[in-house]
N, CA, C and O atoms as a printed pandas DataFrame, in Angstrom:
     atom_number atom_name residue_name chain_id  residue_number  x_coord  y_coord  z_coord
0              1         N          UNK        A               1   30.201   45.807  -52.100
1              2        CA          UNK        A               1   29.487   45.656  -50.473
2              3         C          UNK        A               1   30.668   45.615  -49.824
3              4         O          UNK        A               1   31.617   44.969  -50.269
4              5         N          UNK        A               2   30.724   46.339  -48.647
5              6        CA          UNK        A               2   32.079   46.195  -47.820
6              7         C          UNK        A               2   31.309   45.419  -46.599
7              8         O          UNK        A               2   30.275   45.754  -46.021
8              9         N          UNK        A               3   32.181   44.221  -46.381
9             10        CA          UNK        A               3   32.163   43.508  -45.132
10            11         C          UNK        A               3   33.211   43.393  -44.049
11            12         O          UNK        A               3   34.391   43.250  -44.368
12            13         N          UNK        A               4   32.960   43.431  -43.197
13            14        CA          UNK        A               4   33.521   43.577  -41.595
14            15         C          UNK        A               4   34.398   42.458  -41.591
15            16         O          UNK        A               4   34.000   41.362  -41.987
16            17         N          UNK        A               5   35.816   42.675  -41.086
17            18        CA          UNK        A               5   36.607   41.747  -40.638
18            19         C          UNK        A               5   36.181   40.134  -40.481
19            20         O          UNK        A               5   36.414   39.205  -41.253
20            21         N          UNK        A               6   35.481   40.141  -39.213
21            22        CA          UNK        A               6   34.858   38.969  -38.695
22            23         C          UNK        A               6   34.296   38.280  -39.952
23            24         O          UNK        A               6   34.717   37.198  -40.362
24            25         N          UNK        A               7   33.271   39.022  -40.555
25            26        CA          UNK        A               7   32.504   38.100  -42.023
26            27         C          UNK        A               7   33.253   37.691  -42.625
27            28         O          UNK        A               7   33.163   36.465  -42.692
28            29         N          UNK        A               8   34.302   38.241  -43.345
29            30        CA          UNK        A               8   35.464   38.301  -44.007
30            31         C          UNK        A               8   36.333   36.921  -43.490
31            32         O          UNK        A               8   36.944   36.203  -44.282
32            33         N          UNK        A               9   36.297   36.775  -42.590
33            34        CA          UNK        A               9   37.345   35.623  -41.623
34            35         C          UNK        A               9   36.175   34.368  -41.474
35            36         O          UNK        A               9   36.669   33.240  -41.467
36            37         N          UNK        A              10   34.865   34.435  -41.369
37            38        CA          UNK        A              10   33.855   33.543  -41.504
38            39         C          UNK        A              10   34.022   33.210  -42.866
39            40         O          UNK        A              10   34.305   32.047  -43.150
40            41         N          UNK        A              11   33.901   33.981  -43.667
41            42        CA          UNK        A              11   33.607   33.642  -45.313
42            43         C          UNK        A              11   35.286   32.663  -45.800
43            44         O          UNK        A              11   35.354   31.819  -46.693
44            45         N          UNK        A              12   36.200   33.025  -45.093
45            46        CA          UNK        A              12   37.003   32.339  -46.010
46            47         C          UNK        A              12   37.183   30.915  -44.793
47            48         O          UNK        A              12   37.864   29.937  -45.103
48            49         N          UNK        A              13   36.721   30.978  -43.910
49            50        CA          UNK        A              13   36.538   29.504  -42.827
50            51         C          UNK        A              13   35.636   28.518  -43.693
51            52         O          UNK        A              13   35.820   27.307  -43.814
52            53         N          UNK        A              14   34.489   29.380  -44.349
53            54        CA          UNK        A              14   33.679   28.230  -44.581
54            55         C          UNK        A              14   33.546   27.704  -46.130
55            56         O          UNK        A              14   33.234   26.630  -46.644
56            57         N          UNK        A              15   33.959   29.070  -46.646
57            58        CA          UNK        A              15   34.055   28.696  -48.373
58            59         C          UNK        A              15   34.865   27.702  -48.943
59            60         O          UNK        A              15   36.019   27.404  -48.637
60            61         N          UNK        A              16   34.196   27.260  -49.732
61            62        CA          UNK        A              16   34.802   26.237  -50.516
62            63         C          UNK        A              16   36.091   26.516  -51.015
63            64         O          UNK        A              16   37.218   26.146  -50.686
64            65         N          UNK        A              17   35.516   27.474  -52.145
65            66        CA          UNK        A              17   36.453   28.147  -53.141
66            67         C          UNK        A              17   37.066   29.380  -52.249
67            68         O          UNK        A              17   36.517   29.744  -51.209
68            69         N          UNK        A              18   38.427   30.069  -52.835
69            70        CA          UNK        A              18   38.583   31.349  -52.348
70            71         C          UNK        A              18   37.763   32.162  -53.383
71            72         O          UNK        A              18   37.725   31.950  -54.595
72            73         N          UNK        A              19   37.211   32.984  -52.798
73            74        CA          UNK        A              19   36.740   34.082  -53.376
74            75         C          UNK        A              19   37.281   35.556  -53.286
75            76         O          UNK        A              19   36.990   36.399  -52.438
76            77         N          UNK        A              20   38.471   35.719  -54.777
77            78        CA          UNK        A              20   39.571   36.657  -54.664
78            79         C          UNK        A              20   38.746   37.849  -54.829
79            80         O          UNK        A              20   39.187   38.829  -54.229
80            81         N          UNK        A              21   37.908   37.986  -55.335
81            82        CA          UNK        A              21   37.233   39.400  -55.791
82            83         C          UNK        A              21   36.669   40.171  -54.512
83            84         O          UNK        A              21   36.893   41.327  -54.154
84            85         N          UNK        A              22   35.906   39.232  -53.958
85            86        CA          UNK        A              22   35.284   39.797  -52.499
86            87         C          UNK        A              22   36.525   40.371  -51.330
87            88         O          UNK        A              22   36.231   41.289  -50.564
88            89         N          UNK        A              23   37.753   39.802  -51.297
89            90        CA          UNK        A              23   38.511   39.837  -50.698
90            91         C          UNK        A              23   39.312   40.918  -51.008
91            92         O          UNK        A              23   39.958   41.497  -50.135
92            93         N          UNK        A              24   39.337   41.375  -52.631
93            94        CA          UNK        A              24   39.761   42.930  -53.054
94            95         C          UNK        A              24   39.096   43.848  -52.849
95            96         O          UNK        A              24   39.693   44.911  -52.674
96            97         N          UNK        A              25   37.676   43.847  -52.784
97            98        CA          UNK        A              25   37.156   44.830  -53.123
98            99         C          UNK        A              25   37.225   45.083  -51.109
99           100         O          UNK        A              25   36.980   46.133  -50.515
100          101         N          UNK        A              26   37.586   43.895  -50.563
101          102        CA          UNK        A              26   37.250   44.798  -49.177
102          103         C          UNK        A              26   38.696   44.992  -47.747
103          104         O          UNK        A              26   38.758   44.930  -46.519
104          105         N          UNK        A              27   39.727   45.270  -49.033
105          106        CA          UNK        A              27   40.842   45.232  -48.450
106          107         C          UNK        A              27   40.931   46.720  -47.682
107          108         O          UNK        A              27   40.426   47.757  -48.112
108          109         N          UNK        A              28   41.745   46.563  -46.358
109          110        CA          UNK        A              28   41.722   48.219  -45.724
110          111         C          UNK        A              28   42.462   48.602  -46.394
111          112         O          UNK        A              28   43.195   47.966  -47.151
112          113         N          UNK        A              29   42.340   50.654  -46.087
113          114        CA          UNK        A              29   42.790   51.530  -46.427
114          115         C          UNK        A              29   44.389   51.288  -46.395
115          116         O          UNK        A              29   44.690   50.232  -45.838
116          117         N          UNK        A              30   45.207   51.866  -46.760
117          118        CA          UNK        A              30   46.699   52.377  -47.053
118          119         C          UNK        A              30   46.516   53.542  -45.548
119          120         O          UNK        A              30   45.743   54.482  -45.366
120          121         N          UNK        A              31   47.771   52.856  -44.540
121          122        CA          UNK        A              31   47.893   53.374  -43.664
122          123         C          UNK        A              31   47.999   55.107  -43.319
123          124         O          UNK        A              31   47.821   55.744  -42.281
124          125         N          UNK        A              32   48.441   55.577  -44.953
125          126        CA          UNK        A              32   48.644   56.765  -44.388
126          127         C          UNK        A              32   47.199   57.785  -45.081
127          128         O          UNK        A              32   46.997   58.998  -45.040
128          129         N          UNK        A              33   46.519   56.825  -45.592
129          130        CA          UNK        A              33   44.810   57.057  -46.218
130          131         C          UNK        A              33   44.103   57.773  -44.234
131          132         O          UNK        A              33   43.827   58.876  -43.763
132          133         N          UNK        A              34   44.110   56.321  -43.723
133          134        CA          UNK        A              34   43.563   56.120  -42.310
134          135         C          UNK        A              34   44.293   57.391  -41.451
135          136         O          UNK        A              34   43.556   58.190  -40.874
136          137         N          UNK        A              35   45.809   57.556  -41.385
137          138        CA          UNK        A              35   46.323   58.631  -40.482
138          139         C          UNK        A              35   45.689   59.833  -41.211
139          140         O          UNK        A              35   45.289   60.719  -40.455
140          141         N          UNK        A              36   45.528   60.027  -42.474
141          142        CA          UNK        A              36   45.568   61.700  -42.894
142          143         C          UNK        A              36   43.929   61.651  -42.603
143          144         O          UNK        A              36   43.414   62.765  -42.508
144          145         N          UNK        A              37   43.281   60.817  -42.492
145          146        CA          UNK        A              37   41.439   60.958  -42.198
146          147         C          UNK        A              37   41.485   61.346  -40.880
147          148         O          UNK        A              37   40.514   61.985  -40.476
148          149         N          UNK        A              38   42.704   61.031  -39.833
149          150        CA          UNK        A              38   42.594   61.327  -38.783
150          151         C          UNK        A              38   43.187   62.504  -38.391
151          152         O          UNK        A              38   42.571   63.333  -37.720
152          153         N          UNK        A              39   44.011   62.613  -38.648
153          154        CA          UNK        A              39   44.591   64.500  -38.935
154          155         C          UNK        A              39   43.693   65.175  -39.306
155          156         O          UNK        A              39   43.220   65.941  -38.467
156          157         N          UNK        A              40   43.184   65.170  -40.490
157          158        CA          UNK        A              40   41.717   65.890  -40.880
158          159         C          UNK        A              40   40.657   66.318  -39.966
159          160         O          UNK        A              40   40.150   67.437  -40.050
160          161         N          UNK        A              41   40.259   65.309  -38.956
161          162        CA          UNK        A              41   39.497   65.269  -37.852
162          163         C          UNK        A              41   39.824   65.578  -36.898
163          164         O          UNK        A              41   39.049   66.227  -36.195
164          165         N          UNK        A              42   41.222   65.228  -36.405
165          166        CA          UNK        A              42   41.656   66.401  -35.216
166          167         C          UNK        A              42   42.037   68.216  -35.635
167          168         O          UNK        A              42   42.258   69.081  -34.787
168          169         N          UNK        A              43   42.028   68.400  -36.926
169          170        CA          UNK        A              43   42.783   69.541  -37.461
170          171         C          UNK        A              43   44.285   69.959  -37.322
171          172         O          UNK        A              43   44.856   70.992  -36.972
172          173         N          UNK        A              44   44.599   68.984  -37.655
173          174        CA          UNK        A              44   46.241   68.632  -37.514
174          175         C          UNK        A              44   47.057   68.743  -38.713
175          176         O          UNK        A              44   46.973   67.768  -39.460
176          177         N          UNK        A              45   47.925   69.808  -39.135
177          178        CA          UNK        A              45   48.202   69.680  -40.473
178          179         C          UNK        A              45   49.759   68.821  -40.368
179          180         O          UNK        A              45   50.390   68.639  -39.327
180          181         N          UNK        A              46   50.195   68.318  -41.905
181          182        CA          UNK        A              46   50.809   67.524  -41.770
182          183         C          UNK        A              46   52.480   67.911  -41.119
183          184         O          UNK        A              46   53.287   67.170  -40.558
184          185         N          UNK        A              47   52.566   69.498  -41.503
185          186        CA          UNK        A              47   53.862   69.560  -40.883
186          187         C          UNK        A              47   53.882   70.162  -39.362
187          188         O          UNK        A              47   54.882   70.737  -38.931
188          189         N          UNK        A              48   52.791   69.998  -38.648
189          190        CA          UNK        A              48   52.756   69.916  -37.427
190          191         C          UNK        A              48   52.927   68.497  -36.526
191          192         O          UNK        A              48   53.075   68.432  -35.306
192          193         N          UNK        A              49   52.868   67.469  -37.413
193          194        CA          UNK        A              49   52.774   65.628  -36.745
194          195         C          UNK        A              49   54.340   65.818  -37.355
195          196         O          UNK        A              49   55.137   65.336  -36.550
196          197         N          UNK        A              50   54.808   66.212  -38.188
197          198        CA          UNK        A              50   56.136   65.970  -38.389
198          199         C          UNK        A              50   56.931   66.085  -37.701
199          200         O          UNK        A              50   57.836   65.339  -37.326
200          201         N          UNK        A              51   56.525   67.463  -37.383
201          202        CA          UNK        A              51   57.383   68.718  -36.170
202          203         C          UNK        A              51   57.725   67.576  -34.884
203          204         O          UNK        A              51   58.836   67.222  -34.488
204          205         N          UNK        A              52   56.277   67.115  -34.362
205          206        CA          UNK        A              52   55.665   66.703  -32.848
206          207         C          UNK        A              52   56.760   65.348  -32.983
207          208         O          UNK        A              52   57.670   65.228  -32.162
208          209         N          UNK        A              53   56.535   64.180  -34.298
209          210        CA          UNK        A              53   57.396   63.223  -34.130
210          211         C          UNK        A              53   58.727   63.647  -34.123
211          212         O          UNK        A              53   59.442   62.690  -33.827
212          213         N          UNK        A              54   59.343   64.626  -34.314
213          214        CA          UNK        A              54   60.395   64.484  -34.382
214          215         C          UNK        A              54   61.393   64.033  -35.699
215          216         O          UNK        A              54   62.618   64.020  -35.817
216          217         N          UNK        A              55   60.774   63.832  -36.217
217          218        CA          UNK        A              55   61.175   63.496  -37.988
218          219         C          UNK        A              55   61.913   64.473  -38.977
219          220         O          UNK        A              55   61.688   65.676  -39.111
220          221         N          UNK        A              56   62.957   63.607  -39.724
221          222        CA          UNK        A              56   63.118   64.784  -40.829
222          223         C          UNK        A              56   62.137   65.023  -41.627
223          224         O          UNK        A              56   61.178   64.251  -41.639
224          225         N          UNK        A              57   62.167   65.859  -42.247
225          226        CA          UNK        A              57   60.711   66.331  -43.149
226          227         C          UNK        A              57   60.527   65.593  -44.250
227          228         O          UNK        A              57   59.481   65.494  -44.892
228          229         N          UNK        A              58   61.648   65.029  -44.481
229          230        CA          UNK        A              58   61.345   64.210  -46.179
230          231         C          UNK        A              58   60.600   62.553  -45.773
231          232         O          UNK        A              58   59.768   61.923  -46.426
232          233         N          UNK        A              59   61.065   62.305  -44.865
233          234        CA          UNK        A              59   61.030   60.915  -44.251
234          235         C          UNK        A              59   59.414   61.185  -43.922
235          236         O          UNK        A              59   58.479   60.521  -44.370
236          237         N          UNK        A              60   59.328   62.349  -43.010
237          238        CA          UNK        A              60   57.865   62.274  -42.399
238          239         C          UNK        A              60   56.749   62.633  -43.673
239          240         O          UNK        A              60   55.563   62.409  -43.432
240          241         N          UNK        A              61   57.094   63.141  -44.912
241          242        CA          UNK        A              61   55.870   63.729  -46.266
242          243         C          UNK        A              61   56.444   62.110  -46.532
243          244         O          UNK        A              61   55.497   61.329  -46.441
244          245         N          UNK        A              62   57.315   61.646  -46.735
245          246        CA          UNK        A              62   57.254   60.481  -47.051
246          247         C          UNK        A              62   56.124   58.881  -46.815
247          248         O          UNK        A              62   55.565   58.042  -47.522
248          249         N          UNK        A              63   56.270   59.161  -45.589
249          250        CA          UNK        A              63   55.344   58.040  -44.326
250          251         C          UNK        A              63   53.876   58.661  -44.824
251          252         O          UNK        A              63   53.154   57.773  -45.279
252          253         N          UNK        A              64   53.209   60.147  -44.839
253          254        CA          UNK        A              64   51.994   60.547  -45.116
254          255         C          UNK        A              64   51.964   60.696  -46.794
255          256         O          UNK        A              64   51.076   61.361  -47.327
256          257         N          UNK        A              65   52.712   60.213  -47.355
257          258        CA          UNK        A              65   51.945   60.261  -48.829
258          259         C          UNK        A              65   52.223   58.830  -49.510
259          260         O          UNK        A              65   52.136   58.601  -50.716
260          261         N          UNK        A              66   52.609   57.824  -48.406
261          262        CA          UNK        A              66   52.335   56.716  -48.673
262          263         C          UNK        A              66   53.601   55.912  -49.536
263          264         O          UNK        A              66   53.346   54.871  -50.140
264          265         N          UNK        A              67   54.704   56.380  -49.530
265          266        CA          UNK        A              67   55.813   55.832  -50.459
266          267         C          UNK        A              67   56.564   54.906  -49.126
267          268         O          UNK        A              67   57.035   53.794  -49.362
268          269         N          UNK        A              68   56.604   55.481  -47.791
269          270        CA          UNK        A              68   56.819   54.622  -47.175
270          271         C          UNK        A              68   55.667   54.277  -46.177
271          272         O          UNK        A              68   54.604   54.896  -46.121
272          273         N          UNK        A              69   56.197   52.627  -44.973
273          274        CA          UNK        A              69   55.238   52.506  -43.745
274          275         C          UNK        A              69   55.456   53.326  -42.811
275          276         O          UNK        A              69   55.960   54.284  -43.397
276          277         N          UNK        A              70   55.403   53.569  -41.738
277          278        CA          UNK        A              70   55.624   54.057  -40.620
278          279         C          UNK        A              70   56.270   52.869  -39.577
279          280         O          UNK        A              70   55.802   51.732  -39.531
280          281         N          UNK        A              71   57.035   53.170  -39.028
281          282        CA          UNK        A              71   57.674   51.809  -37.988
282          283         C          UNK        A              71   56.526   51.743  -36.954
283          284         O          UNK        A              71   55.503   52.416  -37.076
284          285         N          UNK        A              72   56.704   51.086  -36.161
285          286        CA          UNK        A              72   55.513   50.800  -34.735
286          287         C          UNK        A              72   55.489   51.534  -33.965
287          288         O          UNK        A              72   54.524   51.700  -33.219
288          289         N          UNK        A              73   56.787   52.330  -33.919
289          290        CA          UNK        A              73   57.519   53.154  -32.646
290          291         C          UNK        A              73   56.406   54.597  -33.315
291          292         O          UNK        A              73   55.591   55.243  -32.656
292          293         N          UNK        A              74   56.675   54.724  -34.482
293          294        CA          UNK        A              74   56.086   55.867  -35.368
294          295         C          UNK        A              74   54.601   55.629  -35.287
295          296         O          UNK        A              74   53.881   56.615  -35.135
296          297         N          UNK        A              75   54.084   54.480  -35.369
297          298        CA          UNK        A              75   52.472   54.523  -35.387
298          299         C          UNK        A              75   52.070   54.544  -34.283
299          300         O          UNK        A              75   50.870   54.813  -34.234
300          301         N          UNK        A              76   52.660   54.335  -33.095
301          302        CA          UNK        A              76   52.071   54.606  -31.289
302          303         C          UNK        A              76   52.120   55.832  -31.223
303          304         O          UNK        A              76   51.151   56.321  -30.642
304          305         N          UNK        A              77   53.173   56.828  -31.738
305          306        CA          UNK        A              77   53.434   58.317  -31.485
306          307         C          UNK        A              77   52.456   58.828  -32.208
307          308         O          UNK        A              77   51.678   59.667  -31.753
308          309         N          UNK        A              78   52.407   58.401  -33.322
309          310        CA          UNK        A              78   50.888   59.234  -34.227
310          311         C          UNK        A              78   49.926   59.362  -33.193
311          312         O          UNK        A              78   49.643   60.391  -32.580
312          313         N          UNK        A              79   49.279   57.829  -33.004
313          314        CA          UNK        A              79   48.333   57.575  -32.051
314          315         C          UNK        A              79   48.189   58.735  -30.966
315          316         O          UNK        A              79   47.247   59.430  -30.584
316          317         N          UNK        A              80   49.386   58.646  -30.676
317          318        CA          UNK        A              80   49.456   59.529  -29.249
318          319         C          UNK        A              80   49.039   60.757  -29.279
319          320         O          UNK        A              80   48.316   61.378  -28.500
320          321         N          UNK        A              81   49.743   61.166  -30.595
321          322        CA          UNK        A              81   49.568   63.008  -30.858
322          323         C          UNK        A              81   48.326   62.932  -31.507
323          324         O          UNK        A              81   47.861   64.071  -31.504
324          325         N          UNK        A              82   47.509   62.098  -32.099
325          326        CA          UNK        A              82   46.190   62.367  -32.598
326          327         C          UNK        A              82   45.121   62.143  -31.605
327          328         O          UNK        A              82   43.938   62.465  -31.714
328          329         N          UNK        A              83   45.997   61.246  -30.130
329          330        CA          UNK        A              83   44.917   61.412  -29.158
330          331         C          UNK        A              83   43.486   60.182  -29.667
331          332         O          UNK        A              83   42.271   60.221  -29.476
332          333         N          UNK        A              84   44.101   59.509  -30.140
333          334        CA          UNK        A              84   43.460   58.302  -30.570
334          335         C          UNK        A              84   42.998   57.362  -29.224
335          336         O          UNK        A              84   43.506   57.583  -28.124
336          337         N          UNK        A              85   42.052   56.365  -29.409
337          338        CA          UNK        A              85   41.938   55.482  -27.870
338          339         C          UNK        A              85   42.315   54.206  -28.753
339          340         O          UNK        A              85   42.476   54.021  -29.959
340          341         N          UNK        A              86   42.387   53.364  -27.543
341          342        CA          UNK        A              86   43.591   52.252  -27.837
342          343         C          UNK        A              86   43.319   51.018  -29.057
343          344         O          UNK        A              86   44.005   50.109  -29.525
344          345         N          UNK        A              87   42.101   51.473  -29.251
345          346        CA          UNK        A              87   41.264   49.972  -30.330
346          347         C          UNK        A              87   41.545   51.089  -31.587
347          348         O          UNK        A              87   41.738   50.461  -32.628
348          349         N          UNK        A              88   41.632   52.701  -31.813
349          350        CA          UNK        A              88   41.915   52.769  -33.138
350          351         C          UNK        A              88   43.976   52.612  -32.924
351          352         O          UNK        A              88   44.431   51.972  -33.872
352          353         N          UNK        A              89   44.601   52.872  -32.352
353          354        CA          UNK        A              89   45.775   52.918  -32.436
354          355         C          UNK        A              89   46.231   51.302  -32.871
355          356         O          UNK        A              89   47.014   51.108  -33.801
356          357         N          UNK        A              90   45.618   50.155  -32.050
357          358        CA          UNK        A              90   45.329   48.972  -32.374
358          359         C          UNK        A              90   45.343   48.608  -33.805
359          360         O          UNK        A              90   46.132   47.863  -34.386
360          361         N          UNK        A              91   44.163   49.371  -34.351
361          362        CA          UNK        A              91   43.743   49.067  -35.857
362          363         C          UNK        A              91   45.128   49.695  -36.861
363          364         O          UNK        A              91   45.727   49.150  -37.788
364          365         N          UNK        A              92   45.297   50.928  -36.284
365          366        CA          UNK        A              92   46.578   51.649  -36.971
366          367         C          UNK        A              92   47.743   50.458  -37.266
367          368         O          UNK        A              92   48.113   50.104  -38.386
368          369         N          UNK        A              93   48.167   49.997  -36.128
369          370        CA          UNK        A              93   48.831   48.991  -36.081
370          371         C          UNK        A              93   48.874   47.745  -37.101
371          372         O          UNK        A              93   49.853   47.317  -37.711
372          373         N          UNK        A              94   47.609   47.301  -37.119
373          374        CA          UNK        A              94   47.056   46.215  -37.561
374          375         C          UNK        A              94   47.355   46.515  -39.442
375          376         O          UNK        A              94   48.060   45.838  -40.191
376          377         N          UNK        A              95   46.562   47.715  -39.762
377          378        CA          UNK        A              95   46.687   48.021  -41.114
378          379         C          UNK        A              95   48.245   48.755  -41.727
379          380         O          UNK        A              95   48.516   48.940  -42.914
380          381         N          UNK        A              96   49.187   49.111  -40.445
381          382        CA          UNK        A              96   50.665   49.291  -41.050
382          383         C          UNK        A              96   51.361   47.751  -40.825
383          384         O          UNK        A              96   52.568   47.598  -41.010
384          385         N          UNK        A              97   50.793   47.027  -40.556
385          386        CA          UNK        A              97   51.294   45.227  -40.552
386          387         C          UNK        A              97   52.238   44.962  -39.757
387          388         O          UNK        A              97   53.115   44.120  -39.949
388          389         N          UNK        A              98   52.087   45.826  -38.606
389          390        CA          UNK        A              98   52.730   45.781  -37.095
390          391         C          UNK        A              98   52.128   45.307  -35.874
391          392         O          UNK        A              98   50.959   45.666  -35.736
392          393         N          UNK        A              99   52.706   44.457  -34.766
393          394        CA          UNK        A              99   52.343   43.845  -34.042
394          395         C          UNK        A              99   51.798   44.699  -33.342
395          396         O          UNK        A              99   52.361   45.790  -33.255
396          397         N          UNK        A             100   49.942   44.369  -32.289
397          398        CA          UNK        A             100   49.470   45.409  -32.152
398          399         C          UNK        A             100   50.087   45.373  -30.723
399          400         O          UNK        A             100   51.163   44.812  -30.521
400          401         N          UNK        A             101   49.415   45.954  -29.790
401          402        CA          UNK        A             101   50.312   46.718  -28.254
402          403         C          UNK        A             101   49.701   44.933  -27.551
403          404         O          UNK        A             101   48.519   44.592  -27.587
404          405         N          UNK        A             102   50.426   44.374  -27.185
405          406        CA          UNK        A             102   50.545   43.601  -25.770
406          407         C          UNK        A             102   50.755   43.435  -24.733
407          408         O          UNK        A             102   51.879   43.048  -24.412
408          409         N          UNK        A             103   49.854   43.638  -23.858
409          410        CA          UNK        A             103   49.880   43.835  -22.201
410          411         C          UNK        A             103   50.967   43.254  -21.827
411          412         O          UNK        A             103   51.726   44.045  -21.266
412          413         N          UNK        A             104   51.472   41.895  -21.927
413          414        CA          UNK        A             104   52.580   40.947  -21.356
414          415         C          UNK        A             104   53.685   41.616  -21.828
415          416         O          UNK        A             104   54.797   41.133  -21.617
416          417         N          UNK        A             105   53.570   42.581  -22.393
417          418        CA          UNK        A             105   55.003   43.257  -22.638
418          419         C          UNK        A             105   55.405   44.643  -21.825
419          420         O          UNK        A             105   54.824   45.684  -22.131
420          421         N          UNK        A             106   55.968   44.641  -21.242
421          422        CA          UNK        A             106   56.270   45.950  -20.506
422          423         C          UNK        A             106   56.283   47.108  -20.816
423          424         O          UNK        A             106   55.685   47.901  -20.089
424          425         N          UNK        A             107   56.999   47.596  -22.049
425          426        CA          UNK        A             107   56.870   48.737  -23.071
426          427         C          UNK        A             107   55.643   48.746  -23.590
427          428         O          UNK        A             107   55.278   49.890  -23.862
428          429         N          UNK        A             108   54.696   47.733  -23.884
429          430        CA          UNK        A             108   53.429   47.692  -24.748
430          431         C          UNK        A             108   52.871   48.173  -23.739
431          432         O          UNK        A             108   52.545   49.349  -23.901
432          433         N          UNK        A             109   52.584   47.671  -22.586
433          434        CA          UNK        A             109   51.791   47.634  -21.173
434          435         C          UNK        A             109   51.786   49.416  -20.696
435          436         O          UNK        A             109   50.808   50.095  -20.385
436          437         N          UNK        A             110   52.714   49.679  -20.749
437          438        CA          UNK        A             110   53.268   51.331  -20.725
438          439         C          UNK        A             110   52.237   51.984  -21.382
439          440         O          UNK        A             110   51.279   52.586  -20.898
440          441         N          UNK        A             111   52.725   51.685  -23.234
441          442        CA          UNK        A             111   52.027   51.965  -23.669
442          443         C          UNK        A             111   50.223   52.183  -23.833
443          444         O          UNK        A             111   49.672   53.195  -24.267
444          445         N          UNK        A             112   49.675   51.154  -23.436
445          446        CA          UNK        A             112   48.747   50.955  -23.324
446          447         C          UNK        A             112   48.046   52.223  -21.902
447          448         O          UNK        A             112   47.160   53.076  -21.932
448          449         N          UNK        A             113   48.887   51.797  -20.933
449          450        CA          UNK        A             113   48.149   52.649  -19.667
450          451         C          UNK        A             113   48.417   54.073  -20.205
451          452         O          UNK        A             113   47.496   54.884  -20.297
452          453         N          UNK        A             114   49.670   54.367  -20.554
453          454        CA          UNK        A             114   49.145   56.076  -21.278
454          455         C          UNK        A             114   48.457   56.330  -22.095
455          456         O          UNK        A             114   48.154   57.521  -22.168
456          457         N          UNK        A             115   47.839   55.352  -23.150
457          458        CA          UNK        A             115   46.772   55.827  -23.964
458          459         C          UNK        A             115   45.451   55.568  -23.212
459          460         O          UNK        A             115   44.458   56.113  -23.692
460          461         N          UNK        A             116   45.285   54.788  -22.061
461          462        CA          UNK        A             116   44.074   54.496  -21.434
462          463         C          UNK        A             116   43.852   56.219  -20.282
463          464         O          UNK        A             116   42.886   56.805  -19.794
464          465         N          UNK        A             117   45.098   56.397  -20.300
465          466        CA          UNK        A             117   44.712   57.125  -18.799
466          467         C          UNK        A             117   45.117   58.556  -19.526
467          468         O          UNK        A             117   45.151   59.543  -18.791
468          469         N          UNK        A             118   45.464   58.744  -21.108
469          470        CA          UNK        A             118   45.256   60.036  -21.438
470          471         C          UNK        A             118   46.429   60.872  -21.284
471          472         O          UNK        A             118   46.307   62.096  -21.234
472          473         N          UNK        A             119   47.574   60.290  -21.205
473          474        CA          UNK        A             119   48.682   61.482  -20.979
474          475         C          UNK        A             119   48.897   62.067  -22.080
475          476         O          UNK        A             119   48.600   61.844  -23.253
476          477         N          UNK        A             120   49.622   63.079  -21.369
477          478        CA          UNK        A             120   49.813   64.019  -23.007
478          479         C          UNK        A             120   51.209   63.321  -23.782
479          480         O          UNK        A             120   51.923   62.731  -22.971
480          481         N          UNK        A             121   51.657   63.293  -25.053
481          482        CA          UNK        A             121   52.342   62.794  -25.563
482          483         C          UNK        A             121   53.935   63.252  -25.665
483          484         O          UNK        A             121   54.819   62.727  -26.342
484          485         N          UNK        A             122   54.010   64.281  -24.867
485          486        CA          UNK        A             122   55.679   64.187  -24.210
486          487         C          UNK        A             122   55.721   63.741  -22.936
487          488         O          UNK        A             122   56.816   63.584  -22.397
488          489         N          UNK        A             123   54.302   63.416  -22.128
489          490        CA          UNK        A             123   54.476   62.594  -20.540
490          491         C          UNK        A             123   54.321   61.004  -21.256
491          492         O          UNK        A             123   54.713   60.005  -20.653
492          493         N          UNK        A             124   53.862   60.957  -22.255
493          494        CA          UNK        A             124   53.194   59.505  -22.503
494          495         C          UNK        A             124   54.700   58.565  -23.295
495          496         O          UNK        A             124   54.947   57.369  -23.133
496          497         N          UNK        A             125   55.489   59.547  -24.122
497          498        CA          UNK        A             125   56.886   58.998  -24.624
498          499         C          UNK        A             125   57.878   59.163  -23.190
499          500         O          UNK        A             125   58.310   58.132  -22.674
500          501         N          UNK        A             126   58.096   60.052  -22.794
501          502        CA          UNK        A             126   58.876   59.850  -21.757
502          503         C          UNK        A             126   58.675   58.677  -21.099
503          504         O          UNK        A             126   59.564   57.838  -21.237
504          505         N          UNK        A             127   57.163   58.225  -19.998
505          506        CA          UNK        A             127   56.924   57.011  -19.560
506          507         C          UNK        A             127   57.092   56.088  -19.758
507          508         O          UNK        A             127   57.476   55.320  -18.876
508          509         N          UNK        A             128   56.798   55.525  -21.581
509          510        CA          UNK        A             128   56.838   54.344  -22.045
510          511         C          UNK        A             128   58.198   53.609  -22.927
511          512         O          UNK        A             128   58.435   52.467  -23.319
512          513         N          UNK        A             129   59.079   55.224  -23.009
513          514        CA          UNK        A             129   60.682   54.677  -23.547
514          515         C          UNK        A             129   61.258   55.366  -22.958
515          516         O          UNK        A             129   61.926   55.965  -23.801
516          517         N          UNK        A             130   61.603   55.906  -21.625
517          518        CA          UNK        A             130   62.446   56.169  -21.178
518          519         C          UNK        A             130   63.160   54.991  -20.337
519          520         O          UNK        A             130   62.416   54.087  -19.955
520          521         N          UNK        A             131   64.667   54.905  -19.979
521          522        CA          UNK        A             131   65.285   54.047  -19.293
522          523         C          UNK        A             131   64.999   53.862  -18.089
523          524         O          UNK        A             131   65.398   52.947  -17.369
524          525         N          UNK        A             132   63.974   55.117  -17.704
525          526        CA          UNK        A             132   63.954   55.118  -16.178
526          527         C          UNK        A             132   62.812   54.014  -15.426
527          528         O          UNK        A             132   62.706   53.749  -14.228
528          529         N          UNK        A             133   62.140   53.571  -16.412
529          530        CA          UNK        A             133   61.127   52.619  -16.291
530          531         C          UNK        A             133   61.525   51.238  -16.543
531          532         O          UNK        A             133   60.716   50.312  -16.477
532          533         N          UNK        A             134   62.816   51.077  -16.845
533          534        CA          UNK        A             134   63.342   49.458  -16.967
534          535         C          UNK        A             134   63.413   48.769  -15.654
535          536         O          UNK        A             134   63.777   47.595  -15.591
């Protein structure tokens, strides 16, 4: 039975003994599987995502096959390309083992703004990562 994260945390706090089976049965999907699901929903092909990310082809396919974990910046860019809402990008960052976007960090604040205001991928990248904003 799938248990939501908050209930898993509650179980960890309250249980006397660690229930490894429950924890193993409720692990998050691998990031590449979640990205694949979003790509399917948005009808975006692997080759298109890799091209838009401007990745070397082999590295891009390694990310999408699960043999490499994308960097934090690539996860954010994937979220932007797939036009995901902020909460889904935060989820991707968590699944990928990266820090979530933090509004008190100026670059992260720019990313949050770009996501919430639905800037195009190109405009968002320019806004978030160009030195003109430093």
